[in-house]
N, C-alpha and C positions, 0 to 999 in steps of 0.2 A: 096583535100581529105576531105571527110565528117567527122563530129564529131561523136564519139561513144555516145551510150545511156547515159552512165555515165557523159560524158562531157557535154551533153545537159542539164542534171539536174543541174550540177555544174554551168553552164552558166546562167541557169534560176534563180538560187539562187543569183548569182553575180548581174544580171540585176535588180532583185527585190530589192536588197539593194541600188543600185544607184537610183532607182525610190523612194525608201523611203527617201533617203538623199535629193533628190530634194524637195519632199513634205515637209520634215522637215525644209528646208530652207524657204519655203513659210510660214510655221507656225511661225518661228522665225521673219521674216520680217514684217508679218502682225499683230504680237503681239497677236497671237491666242493660244499661249502655254498654257494659263490657261482657254481656252474656255470651257474645261471640268474640273471642279475643283476637281472631284473625279475620282477614278480609281478602277476596270475596267469599271464600269458604267459611264455615263456621265449625271450629274445632276440626278443621281439616276435612270436613265433609261438605258435599253439596246440599245434602238433606241433613239437617242437625240431628245428632244423637238425642235420645230420650233418657239415656242413663250413662254414667261415666264408663261402664264396662265396654260400651260401643266405641269409645274413642281410641284411635291409633295414635298414641303419643309420639311414636317415631316420626310421624309426618308433620308434626307441629313445629313452627320456626321458633324453637326455644330461645334462640340468641336475640331474635327480634323482641321477644317478650321481655328479655333481661334488659335490653337497651331502653325499652319503653318504662320498665320499672325504675331505672336510673334517672329518666327524665322526670318521673313522678317523685323523685326523692327517696326511693326505696332502695335497699341493698339489692343489687342484681343477683347476688349469690343466693338469695332467699327464693328465686324462681327456679323451680325444678319440676320434674314430673309429678313428684309427690304434692308439692304446694298447688299445682294446677289441678290435681285430683280433688283436693279438698275444696277448691274454689268453684268447681263445676256445680252449676245450679240449673236444672232442666227448665224451670219456670222462667228464669232469666234468659236462658238460650233461646227459647221459642218466642218469648216477648220480642227480643232483638231481631230474630229471624223474620217474624211477621212485619216488623218495622221495615226491613229490607225488602220484603215482597211488596209492601204498599208503595215502594218507590217505583216499581216497574210500570204501573199505569201512568205515572207522571212522565217517565221517559218516552213511552209509547204515544200518548196523546200530544206531548210536546213536539215530538218529531212529526206527527201527522198534521198538526196545526202549521208547522213551518212549511211542510210541503204544499198544503192547501194554500199557504199565503202566497205562493208564486203567482196564482191567478188574481191576487189582490194588488200586486205591486204597481201596476199601471195606474189604477184609479185611486188607490190608497197606499202609497209607498210607506207611510209610517206604520201601518198595520204590519207590512212585511218586515220592516226592521225591528218592530216590537216582538214579532214572533221569532225572529232570529236571535234577539237578545234573550228571550225566554228560554230557548233551547240552549244557548250558551251558559246561561246561569244554572240551568238543570245539570248539564254536564260538570261544570265547576263545582256545584254543591255535591254531586255524586263522587267526585275526586275528593272533596273535602270530607265526605263521610268516611272514607278510608283514612284520611288524617286524623279524624275524630278518634277512630279506633286506636291507630298506631301512636297518637300523642298521649294516650291515657286519659281522654276527655279534658284536653288542655282547655282552660277557660277561654283564652283568646280565640281558639279555633272555634269553639261552640258559639261564641257570640257573633263572629263573622258568618258561621253557618246560618244563624237565625236571621242576621241583617240581609243576607242574600235572599233568603226565603220571603221576607217582607217585600223586597224590591220585586221579587218574581210575581207576587200577588198583584202588583200594580201593572206589570207589562202584560200579563195574561188577562186581566180584567179589561185592559184597553182593547186587546184583540177581540174579546168576546163583545164589547160594547160597540166598536167602530166597524166591525166587519160586515157592514150593510150600508146600502145607500140611504137608509132612513134610521139612524141610531136613535136610541131613546134620549129624550131631552126634557128638562124641567122647564115648564112655561111659567113666566112670571108676568104679573099684571102691572108692573112698573119697572123702569130702568134701573134696577138695583143689582144687576148681574155681578158687577165688580165687587161690591160690598159683601155679597153673599159668597162669592168665590173666595175672597179673602178669608171669611169666617171658616169655610170648609178647609181652605189650605192650612189654616192655624190648627184646626182640629186634626187634620192628617199629620201634621208636623209633631204635635204633642203626643199623638198615639204612637208614632214611630219612636220617639224619645223614651216614652214610657215603656215601650216594648224592650228596648235595649237595656233600660235600667232594670226591668223585670228579669231579663236574662241574667244580668249580673247578680240579682238577688237569689236566683235559682242556683247560681254556681255557689253562692255562700251556703245555702241549705245543703247542697251536695256535699261540701266539705264538712259541714256540721254532722251530717248523717254518717260520714266516714269516721269522724272522731268519736261519735257515740253509737257504735255498732251495737245492735240488739237492744238499745235503750228506747223507752217510750218517747215519742216526739215532744211530749209536754215537758220533758226534762231538760231539753235543749233549746227549744224554739224561743225561749225567752232571751237568749244570747243574740238573736237577730236585732233586738232593740238597741244593742251596742254598735250597730253598723250604720254608718251615715248613708250608705247606699239604700239600705232598707227604709230609713226614715224619709229620704228624698223620694223614693219610689211611692211610698205610701202617701205622702203629702201631694205629690205631683198629680195624683189622680183627680184632685180638685181642679187642676188646670184642664184636664181632659173634659170633666164635667161642665166647667165653665164655657169651653169652646163649643161643646155640643149644645148647650142651652142657648148660646148666642146664635149659632147656625140655625137651630130650630125655630127660635122667635122670628128671624128674618124670613124663613121659609113659611111659617104659619101666617105671617102678615102679608106676604107678596106672592106666594105661589098660587096659581089659579086652581081652585078646588082644595086648597090646603095641603098639608104634608102628605106625601105619598108613602108606599110600603118601604121604599129604600130608606127614607129619613126615619120612619117609625121604627124599623128594625135597628138601624144604627144607634138611635137615641136609647132605645129599649136596652140594647146590649151594654151601652155605657152605664146605664143605671144598674143593670144586673151585675156588672163588673164592680161597681161601687159596693153592692151588697156582699158579694163574695170576698172582697177585700176586707170588709168589717168582720166577717166570719173568720178569716185567717188571722187578723190582727187582734181580735178581741175574745174569740172563742177557742179555735184550734185549727192548726194547719192540716186539714184533712186531705188525704191523697187525692180523692175524687174531686174536691174543691179545686186543687191545684190543676188537675187535668182540665176541668171545665173552664177554669180562668184562662189558661193558655189557649185552649180551643176557641173559646168565644172571642178572644183578642184577635185571633187570625181571621175569623169570620167578620168581625167589626172592621178590620182594616180593609178587607175586600169591599164591604158595603160603602165605606167612606170613599174609597177609590172610585166606585161607580157613582156615587153621589157628586164627586167633583168632576167626573167626566160628563155627567149629565148637564152640567152648567157650562160646558165648553162651547165655544162658537164653531159650528159645523158648516163648512163651506160646501 
């Protein structure tokens, strides 16, 4: 059965968020988060410069940069036109600018979904309110994007930014799933809906918690990267072992795997026709994440592995939201 027009808009909004989260992971891993030190312009330009000679430093808010440096524990007197010239990195500039560009489809499709939801509000009022919530979260996170820049990548702001993105995946997935008279449902051959819903709820909760812990770990790696500038990752990643957050994040992945296996066994035993694509993708990603975790903990924290790890986590969360909605009672 094909998707309705509203569902296509909601799905486009959801996919655009997943793409943005992938690109955001690249920004974090490459250290390009401050590639554009100002917002909404980038080095005072609407189109970023490709070399430092193109920057008009007289247009830059130097005082704001100095206040930001003070919040980061740096001497604001060290921020000057000369220091900014040295910090200019065209690769970081364009990485961050592309990150900003990928946020545009999120705003467009979120607004389009909300407008289209007006025709849903009589029959499916919750869809309308979920679309409204999605748009509100997008706007809040856009505002927080500016706070991320002007806070100097403050850890608390970054974690909140991610938490809102995870909630956004849920509200958008609900719109994409429920925006029709006949939403997709998981048919079971026995009355075990409550038990399976519990298992998937537990899986959803541990994934969210693991995501928050993972954000905290990435903040630690960001700080280590700053402390070991130009040093090989292998020379400082061992310090992660001394962090209780890293140890808990690494160990908690077994709780995610356990919850996934529990939900999978119940589905395999009671779903008519056996596990479907949604369940297979979700459990497959959980296993893949375990493998990537082993690579990072036992071999090396490769940048591409970090990006894949974060991106797959976002896709996993989206599929588990869908898995849970497929078990909902639809009236």
